[in-house]
C-alpha positions in Angstrom: 78.5 16.4 -34.1 75.8 17.5 -37.1 75.0 21.1 -37.3 71.8 21.9 -36.7 72.3 25.9 -37.6 69.5 27.5 -39.2 71.2 29.8 -40.6 73.1 27.4 -43.4 69.7 25.1 -43.3 68.8 24.0 -46.8 65.3 24.0 -48.1 64.6 20.2 -46.7 66.0 21.2 -43.2 63.8 24.3 -42.9 60.5 22.2 -43.8 61.6 19.7 -41.3 62.3 22.3 -38.7 58.6 23.9 -39.5 56.8 20.9 -38.8 59.0 20.0 -35.8 58.6 23.4 -34.1 54.9 24.1 -35.2 53.9 20.6 -33.9 55.6 20.9 -30.6 54.9 24.3 -29.7 51.2 23.7 -30.7 51.2 20.5 -28.3 52.7 22.3 -25.5 50.4 25.3 -25.5 47.1 23.1 -26.2 48.5 21.2 -22.8 49.0 24.5 -21.1 45.6 26.3 -22.4 43.7 22.6 -20.8 45.3 22.9 -17.7 46.1 26.4 -16.8 43.1 28.0 -18.3 40.8 24.9 -18.2 40.1 25.4 -21.9 37.9 22.5 -23.1 39.4 20.0 -25.4 36.5 19.9 -27.5 36.9 23.7 -28.5 39.6 22.5 -30.5 38.6 19.0 -31.4 35.1 19.4 -33.0 36.1 16.4 -35.4 36.3 14.0 -32.0 32.7 14.5 -31.3 30.3 11.5 -31.9 29.0 11.5 -35.4 26.5 9.4 -37.0 27.4 8.3 -40.6 24.6 6.6 -42.0 26.5 4.5 -44.6 29.5 3.6 -42.8 30.7 1.1 -40.3 30.5 3.0 -36.7 33.7 1.6 -35.6 35.4 2.8 -38.8 33.7 6.3 -38.9 35.0 6.5 -35.4 38.3 5.6 -36.0 38.6 7.9 -39.0 37.6 10.9 -37.1 40.0 10.1 -34.4 42.8 9.9 -36.9 42.0 13.4 -37.9 42.1 14.8 -34.6 44.0 17.4 -33.5 45.7 15.5 -31.5 46.9 13.5 -34.1 47.6 16.2 -36.5 49.7 17.4 -33.9 51.7 14.2 -33.4 52.5 13.9 -37.1 53.7 17.3 -37.5 56.0 16.6 -34.5 57.3 13.1 -35.6 57.2 14.1 -39.3 59.9 17.0 -38.5 62.0 15.4 -35.9 61.9 12.1 -37.9 63.2 13.8 -40.6 65.4 16.0 -39.2 66.9 13.0 -37.4 67.6 11.0 -40.7 68.8 14.0 -42.8 71.3 15.4 -40.4 72.2 12.9 -38.0 72.3 9.9 -40.5 73.1 11.9 -43.6 70.4 10.4 -45.7 69.2 12.5 -48.7 66.4 14.3 -48.9 63.9 11.9 -50.6 64.8 9.1 -48.0 64.6 11.6 -45.0 61.3 12.7 -46.3 59.9 8.9 -46.4 61.2 8.5 -43.0 59.6 11.6 -41.7 56.1 10.4 -43.1 56.3 6.8 -41.8 57.1 8.4 -38.3 54.1 10.9 -38.8 51.6 8.3 -39.9 52.4 6.1 -37.3 52.0 8.7 -34.7 48.5 9.3 -36.0 47.6 5.8 -36.0 49.0 5.0 -32.8 46.9 7.7 -31.2 43.5 6.8 -33.4 44.1 3.4 -32.1 44.3 5.1 -28.1 41.4 7.0 -28.7 39.7 3.5 -30.0 40.8 1.4 -27.1 39.5 4.6 -24.5 36.0 4.5 -26.6 35.7 0.6 -25.9 36.8 1.1 -21.9 33.5 3.2 -21.8 31.2 1.1 -23.7 29.7 -0.4 -20.8 26.8 1.6 -19.9 26.7 3.5 -23.2 22.6 4.0 -22.5 23.0 7.2 -20.5 20.9 10.4 -20.2 21.7 13.8 -18.3 18.7 13.7 -16.5 20.1 10.5 -14.4 22.9 13.0 -13.2 20.8 16.0 -12.2 20.6 16.7 -8.4 24.0 14.9 -8.0 27.4 15.8 -6.8 30.2 15.9 -9.2 33.8 17.5 -9.2 35.1 20.1 -11.5 37.8 18.3 -13.8 38.2 21.2 -16.2 38.0 24.9 -14.9 34.7 26.4 -15.5 35.7 29.8 -16.8 33.1 32.9 -15.9 30.4 32.7 -18.3 32.2 29.7 -20.1 32.4 26.1 -20.3 34.6 23.2 -18.3 33.9 19.7 -17.5 33.0 17.8 -14.7 33.3 14.2 -13.5 30.4 12.3 -11.9 29.9 8.6 -11.2 27.0 7.0 -12.4 26.5 3.3 -11.9 30.3 2.7 -11.0 31.2 4.7 -14.1 33.1 7.8 -13.7 31.5 9.9 -16.5 33.2 13.0 -18.0 30.4 15.8 -18.7 30.6 19.2 -20.4 29.4 22.0 -18.0 28.7 25.6 -17.1 28.1 27.5 -14.1 24.1 27.9 -13.0 24.9 31.8 -12.3 27.5 32.3 -14.7 30.5 32.7 -12.3 33.9 30.9 -12.6 34.4 27.3 -10.7 38.2 26.3 -10.3 39.2 22.7 -10.8 38.5 20.2 -8.0 35.7 21.8 -6.5 32.6 20.0 -5.6 29.7 21.2 -7.2 25.8 20.0 -7.6 24.2 19.6 -11.2 21.2 21.5 -11.5 19.7 20.8 -14.8 20.8 19.4 -18.3 21.3 22.4 -20.6 21.2 20.2 -24.0 22.3 16.6 -24.8 25.9 17.0 -24.0 26.0 19.9 -21.2 24.8 20.4 -17.6 24.3 23.7 -15.4 25.9 23.3 -12.1 26.3 25.1 -9.1 29.2 25.3 -6.5 28.7 23.5 -2.9 30.1 25.8 -0.4 
């Protein structure tokens, strides 16, 4: 069995370990923050928002931004590290070949993530013409906890489509996940203020 001890690791091994550990830890910390703390994924993924680029094809532009998202970069780090370690230590390849295998694994993960985001965007294309004014007064369910004085996400049904919308508490209080709220008003083009329904 290959020796994975860091005490005798070469510079190549340490590089792969760094990518693997960083990517894996960041992935799990990010998931934990979203689930436990209710941290909005957009706080990390500003690059994943809807961006208008005049001179580029909209689909190509969208795919490029998804390719450079925190999700895909984290996936690249994880797979680059673990793929490189597997090739270098388990199969005994040289540093150059191991780096090539790691790069292929990392970029494949990035493209797979971009493809999944693109597929998801096509699934929500129906009813794209949507205004937050359409949901004012409606009941919704908190999806990601709305922290005190902070933001969260709600889901609300509009014309048969479930929408995920950024939300703040109307009175600044914390609202836990899965609570039913009423949408009071639109704060801006992407955020609404909600109030808990007791």
